[in-house]
C-alpha positions as CSV (number, residue, x, y, z in Angstrom):
1,M,6.0,-57.0,-64.4
2,C,8.2,-53.9,-63.7
3,R,6.0,-51.4,-65.0
4,L,3.2,-52.8,-62.9
5,L,5.3,-52.6,-59.6
6,H,6.3,-49.0,-60.6
7,S,2.3,-48.2,-60.9
8,L,1.6,-49.9,-57.6
9,A,4.4,-47.8,-56.1
10,C,2.9,-44.6,-57.4
11,L,-0.6,-45.4,-56.1
12,A,0.9,-46.0,-52.6
13,C,2.5,-42.6,-52.6
14,V,-0.7,-40.8,-53.7
15,A,-2.8,-42.9,-51.2
16,A,-0.3,-42.2,-48.3
17,P,-1.7,-40.0,-45.5
18,I,-0.5,-36.4,-45.8
19,P,1.8,-35.2,-42.8
20,A,-0.3,-33.3,-40.3
21,R,0.1,-29.4,-41.0
22,A,-1.4,-28.4,-37.7
23,Q,2.2,-29.3,-35.9
24,P,3.4,-25.5,-36.5
25,L,0.2,-24.3,-35.0
26,A,0.4,-26.8,-31.9
27,S,3.9,-25.4,-31.4
28,A,2.7,-21.9,-31.3
29,A,0.0,-22.7,-29.0
30,A,2.5,-24.3,-27.0
31,R,4.7,-21.2,-26.8
32,T,1.6,-19.1,-25.7
33,P,2.5,-18.7,-22.1
34,A,-0.4,-20.0,-19.6
35,P,-1.6,-17.4,-17.2
36,L,0.2,-17.1,-14.0
37,P,-1.5,-18.9,-11.1
38,S,-2.8,-16.7,-8.3
39,C,0.0,-16.1,-5.4
40,D,-2.2,-17.9,-2.6
41,A,-2.4,-21.3,-4.9
42,A,1.5,-20.6,-6.2
43,L,3.0,-20.5,-2.8
44,R,4.6,-23.6,-1.6
45,I,3.9,-24.6,2.0
46,D,6.1,-27.2,3.8
47,A,4.0,-28.3,6.8
48,R,2.0,-31.4,7.9
49,A,-1.2,-31.7,5.6
50,E,-3.7,-30.4,8.4
51,E,-1.6,-27.5,8.9
52,A,-0.8,-26.5,5.3
53,E,-4.6,-27.0,4.5
54,R,-5.6,-24.2,7.2
55,V,-2.8,-22.0,6.2
56,R,-3.7,-22.5,2.2
57,A,-7.4,-21.8,3.5
58,A,-6.7,-18.5,5.0
59,L,-4.6,-17.4,2.0
60,A,-7.4,-17.9,-0.2
61,G,-9.2,-15.1,1.6
62,S,-6.5,-12.8,1.4
63,A,-5.5,-10.1,-1.1
64,L,-2.5,-12.8,-2.6
65,R,-5.8,-14.2,-4.3
66,D,-6.0,-11.5,-6.9
67,L,-2.0,-11.3,-6.8
68,H,-0.2,-12.8,-9.9
69,D,3.7,-12.4,-9.3
70,P,6.0,-15.3,-10.9
71,A,7.9,-14.5,-7.4
72,C,5.2,-16.1,-5.5
73,A,6.0,-19.5,-7.6
74,D,9.7,-19.6,-6.3
75,A,8.5,-18.7,-2.4
76,V,8.3,-21.4,0.1
77,L,6.5,-20.9,3.7
78,T,7.6,-23.4,6.5
79,V,5.3,-24.3,9.3
80,A,6.9,-26.1,12.3
81,R,5.2,-26.4,15.7
82,S,7.1,-24.9,18.9
83,G,5.5,-25.1,22.1
84,D,2.2,-23.7,22.1
85,D,3.1,-21.7,18.9
86,W,4.0,-22.0,15.5
87,I,7.2,-20.7,13.8
88,I,6.3,-19.3,10.2
89,A,9.2,-18.8,7.8
90,L,8.9,-17.4,4.5
91,E,11.8,-17.9,2.0
92,T,11.5,-15.7,-1.3
93,E,13.9,-13.9,-3.7
94,G,16.9,-15.1,-1.4
95,Q,15.6,-13.8,1.6
96,R,14.4,-15.4,4.9
97,V,12.1,-14.0,7.5
98,E,10.5,-15.8,10.4
99,R,7.7,-14.7,12.7
100,R,6.1,-16.6,16.0
101,V,2.4,-16.8,15.8
102,N,-0.3,-18.5,17.8
103,D,-2.9,-19.0,15.3
104,L,-2.2,-20.2,12.1
105,G,-4.8,-17.7,10.6
106,A,-2.7,-14.9,11.4
107,A,0.1,-15.9,9.3
108,A,-2.0,-15.3,6.1
109,G,-2.1,-11.2,6.8
110,W,1.8,-11.7,7.7
111,V,2.6,-13.6,4.2
112,E,0.4,-10.9,2.3
113,G,2.2,-8.2,3.8
114,W,5.5,-9.6,3.3
115,L,4.9,-10.6,-0.4
116,T,2.8,-7.6,-1.3
117,G,5.4,-5.5,0.5
118,T,2.8,-3.3,2.6
119,A,3.8,-4.5,6.1
120,L,6.9,-5.5,7.9
121,P,7.2,-8.7,9.4
122,A,9.0,-8.8,12.8
123,E,12.2,-11.4,12.2
124,V,12.8,-13.8,15.3
125,S,16.1,-16.0,15.5
126,A,15.3,-19.4,14.1
127,P,15.8,-21.9,17.0
128,S,18.8,-24.1,16.8
129,S,16.8,-27.4,16.5
130,P,13.3,-26.8,15.6
131,T,10.8,-28.8,17.2
132,P,9.7,-31.0,14.5
133,P,5.8,-30.9,13.4
134,G,3.9,-32.8,15.8
135,P,0.3,-33.6,16.2
136,A,-1.9,-30.5,16.1
137,T,-3.1,-29.2,19.0
138,A,-6.5,-27.8,19.5
139,A,-6.7,-24.4,17.5
140,P,-8.8,-21.3,18.2
141,P,-12.3,-21.6,16.7
142,R,-12.6,-20.5,13.3
143,S,-15.8,-19.4,11.5
144,V,-16.4,-20.5,7.9
145,E,-18.4,-18.4,5.6
146,P,-21.6,-19.4,4.1
147,D,-19.6,-20.5,0.4
148,G,-17.1,-22.5,2.4
149,G,-14.4,-20.9,0.6
150,V,-13.1,-18.2,3.0
151,R,-12.2,-18.6,6.8
152,A,-11.6,-15.9,9.3
153,P,-9.7,-15.9,12.6
154,A,-12.2,-16.2,15.4
155,P,-12.8,-13.2,17.4
156,G,-9.7,-12.2,19.7
157,S,-7.4,-13.8,17.4
158,P,-4.5,-11.5,16.4
159,V,-4.7,-9.9,13.2
160,A,-2.1,-8.9,10.7
161,V,-1.9,-5.1,9.9
162,G,0.7,-2.4,8.7
163,V,1.1,1.0,11.1
164,H,2.7,3.2,8.2
165,L,4.4,6.5,8.9
166,D,5.2,8.9,5.9
167,L,7.0,12.4,6.1
168,V,6.3,14.2,3.1
169,T,7.4,17.6,1.6
170,S,4.9,19.6,-0.2
171,G,4.4,22.5,-2.6
172,A,1.4,24.4,-3.0
173,V,-0.6,27.1,-4.7
174,G,-3.1,28.9,-3.4
175,N,-6.3,30.9,-4.8
176,D,-4.5,34.1,-4.1
177,G,-1.7,33.2,-6.3
178,S,0.8,32.4,-3.4
179,L,3.2,29.6,-3.5
180,W,4.0,27.6,-0.2
181,G,6.2,25.1,0.9
182,G,6.1,22.8,3.8
183,V,6.6,19.5,5.6
184,E,3.8,17.0,7.0
185,L,3.9,13.8,9.1
186,A,1.3,11.7,8.1
187,P,0.7,8.1,10.1
188,R,-1.6,5.5,8.1
189,L,-3.4,2.4,9.8
190,Q,-4.1,-0.3,7.1
191,V,-7.5,-1.5,8.7
192,S,-7.9,-4.1,6.0
193,P,-6.4,-5.2,2.8
194,T,-8.3,-2.4,1.1
195,V,-9.2,0.2,3.7
196,W,-7.0,2.6,5.2
197,F,-7.1,5.4,7.8
198,G,-5.0,7.7,9.0
199,G,-4.0,11.5,10.1
200,G,-1.8,14.4,9.3
201,L,0.2,17.2,10.9
202,A,1.7,19.8,9.0
203,A,3.1,23.2,8.6
204,Q,3.7,25.4,5.5
205,M,5.4,28.8,4.8
206,D,4.3,31.3,2.3
207,S,7.5,31.9,0.0
208,T,6.5,35.4,-0.5
209,W,7.7,35.1,-4.2
210,N,3.9,35.7,-5.3
211,G,0.5,36.9,-4.0
212,P,-0.5,39.2,-1.3
213,A,2.6,38.6,0.8
214,A,5.1,39.5,-2.1
215,D,2.6,42.6,-3.0
216,A,3.0,43.8,0.9
217,D,6.8,44.0,1.3
218,H,8.3,43.0,4.7
219,S,5.4,40.1,5.3
220,S,5.7,36.6,6.0
221,R,2.7,34.0,6.5
222,I,2.9,30.7,8.2
223,A,-0.1,28.2,8.4
224,L,-0.5,24.7,10.8
225,R,-3.0,22.1,10.3
226,A,-4.1,18.9,11.6
227,S,-6.4,16.5,9.8
228,M,-8.1,12.9,9.9
229,R,-8.6,11.1,6.5
230,G,-9.2,7.6,5.0
231,G,-10.1,5.9,1.9
232,P,-9.7,3.0,-0.3
233,R,-6.3,1.6,-1.4
234,L,-5.8,0.1,-4.9
235,R,-3.4,-2.5,-5.6
236,V,-2.2,-1.4,-9.3
237,A,0.9,-4.0,-9.2
238,P,2.9,-6.0,-6.7
239,R,5.0,-3.1,-5.7
240,L,2.6,-0.5,-6.6
241,Q,-0.3,0.9,-5.0
242,V,-2.3,4.0,-5.2
243,F,-4.4,5.7,-1.9
244,L,-7.3,7.7,-2.4
245,G,-8.7,9.7,0.4
246,A,-10.7,12.4,1.9
247,G,-10.2,13.9,4.9
248,V,-11.4,17.1,7.8
249,G,-9.2,19.0,10.1
250,V,-8.4,22.1,11.6
251,A,-6.0,25.1,10.5
252,W,-4.7,28.1,11.9
253,A,-2.3,30.8,10.6
254,I,-0.6,33.9,11.4
255,A,0.3,36.9,9.1
256,T,3.0,39.4,9.9
257,R,4.1,42.5,8.5
258,Q,7.0,44.7,9.6
259,L,5.8,48.3,9.9
260,E,7.3,51.3,11.3
261,P,7.3,52.0,14.2
262,D,6.5,48.4,15.1
263,D,5.3,44.9,13.6
264,D,1.8,44.1,13.3
265,D,0.0,40.7,12.6
266,I,-3.3,39.0,12.2
267,S,-4.4,35.4,12.9
268,Q,-7.0,33.2,11.1
269,G,-8.1,29.7,11.5
270,G,-11.2,27.3,10.5
271,F,-11.9,24.3,9.3
272,F,-11.4,22.5,6.2
273,G,-12.1,19.6,3.7
274,E,-9.1,17.6,1.5
275,L,-9.3,15.4,-1.3
276,M,-6.0,13.4,-2.1
277,A,-4.4,10.7,-4.3
278,D,-0.9,9.2,-3.6
279,A,1.2,6.4,-5.8
280,C,3.2,4.2,-3.3
281,V,6.2,2.1,-4.7
282,S,7.4,-0.4,-2.0
283,V,11.6,-0.3,-2.3
284,S,11.5,-3.2,0.4
285,P,8.9,-4.3,2.8
286,P,9.4,-1.6,5.5
287,L,10.3,1.3,3.2
288,T,8.1,3.3,0.6
289,L,8.4,6.1,-1.5
290,L,5.4,8.1,-2.6
291,A,4.3,10.9,-4.9
292,G,1.0,12.7,-4.8
293,V,-1.5,15.6,-5.6
294,G,-4.2,16.9,-3.2
295,A,-6.8,19.9,-2.9
296,R,-7.8,21.4,0.1
297,G,-10.7,24.2,0.7
298,A,-11.0,26.1,4.2
299,V,-13.8,27.9,6.0
300,L,-11.8,30.7,7.6
301,T,-12.8,33.2,10.5
302,A,-13.5,36.8,9.3
303,R,-10.8,39.5,10.4
304,G,-12.0,41.4,13.1
305,Q,-11.9,45.1,14.1
306,E,-8.6,46.5,12.7
307,D,-6.6,49.5,12.9
308,E,-5.0,51.3,10.2
309,T,-1.8,49.3,10.2
310,E,-3.9,46.0,10.9
311,R,-5.4,46.7,7.4
312,R,-2.2,46.6,5.6
313,V,-1.3,43.1,6.7
314,P,-2.3,40.5,4.1
315,D,-4.9,37.7,5.1
316,A,-3.4,34.9,7.0
317,M,-4.0,32.2,4.5
318,P,-5.6,31.7,1.3
319,P,-9.2,29.4,1.5
320,L,-8.1,27.2,-1.5
321,T,-5.2,25.6,-2.4
322,A,-3.7,22.9,-4.7
323,E,-0.8,20.5,-3.5
324,L,2.1,18.4,-4.7
325,H,3.8,16.3,-2.3
326,L,6.8,13.8,-2.3
327,G,8.0,11.6,0.2
328,A,8.8,8.3,1.9
329,G,7.4,6.3,4.5
330,W,8.2,3.5,6.6
331,T,6.2,0.4,8.1
332,F,6.5,-0.2,11.7
333,G,5.5,-4.0,13.1
334,S,2.9,-6.0,11.5
335,A,0.4,-6.9,14.0
336,L,-1.9,-5.4,16.6
């Protein structure tokens, strides 16, 4: 009898189901991090349901749809009614900023600029006793895209943009072997999340370390230029952007040489075209640091009738230059 019971026990052990071996695989799958949601979906909105839905719809049509940043999951957007306007407050990474808007559609561009570091939202003092959200009043008419997914502010509504000003130092080498250094003031207007337009005012001086001004002793050369430029903006990371651009402008330069018994000089000018590429890192919402390269080609006026001394003065500037520039920029305001 005991032997029979022992045999039955052995059969039960053999027939028992083998513990699932897929458990380690399941654990490994559980350890695989899920992809981060886009910022327009991860951002928490504290508002009445109707207002939150309108803001969420506007955010879905912004650049936040393509931004995946862990900080967005910790950000909270508060929408509160205040008279005929709304007070929009954004809390993220221990900071709180506010803005008064009269159209909830404008809040999308402001939130995008703050989270991506491309626009400076104007801060306003929080009301001591904020008006609690009440019944939503009639909002400006809004257009709906054919696919029903993206809503844009109606014509006449304020649009959030960034007006940026860069101060740049540059070093350039000319096709005549000369080395130049200078400064440039370059404003930039962000006309859309992916397109920018701007200009530049620059002054450069020949170092006379090499090239024609070095060969002709006691010579100096100065060049001035003004240009208009624009191009696409590429977002590489939440705080890193690349600006590509092309532009046209006018240039004027003068070369001077000290000759006995008097000095002599010549001047030249003309039109030029330029290509550029800048990488910008956002240090804080208003402040950026940039580094970039550029190339410039000019069509200059010919040297006129010259006497013996003028022929000893070098050309005022080289027609072709390649440039490296470093600088910093500041964003002024966020809405036009």
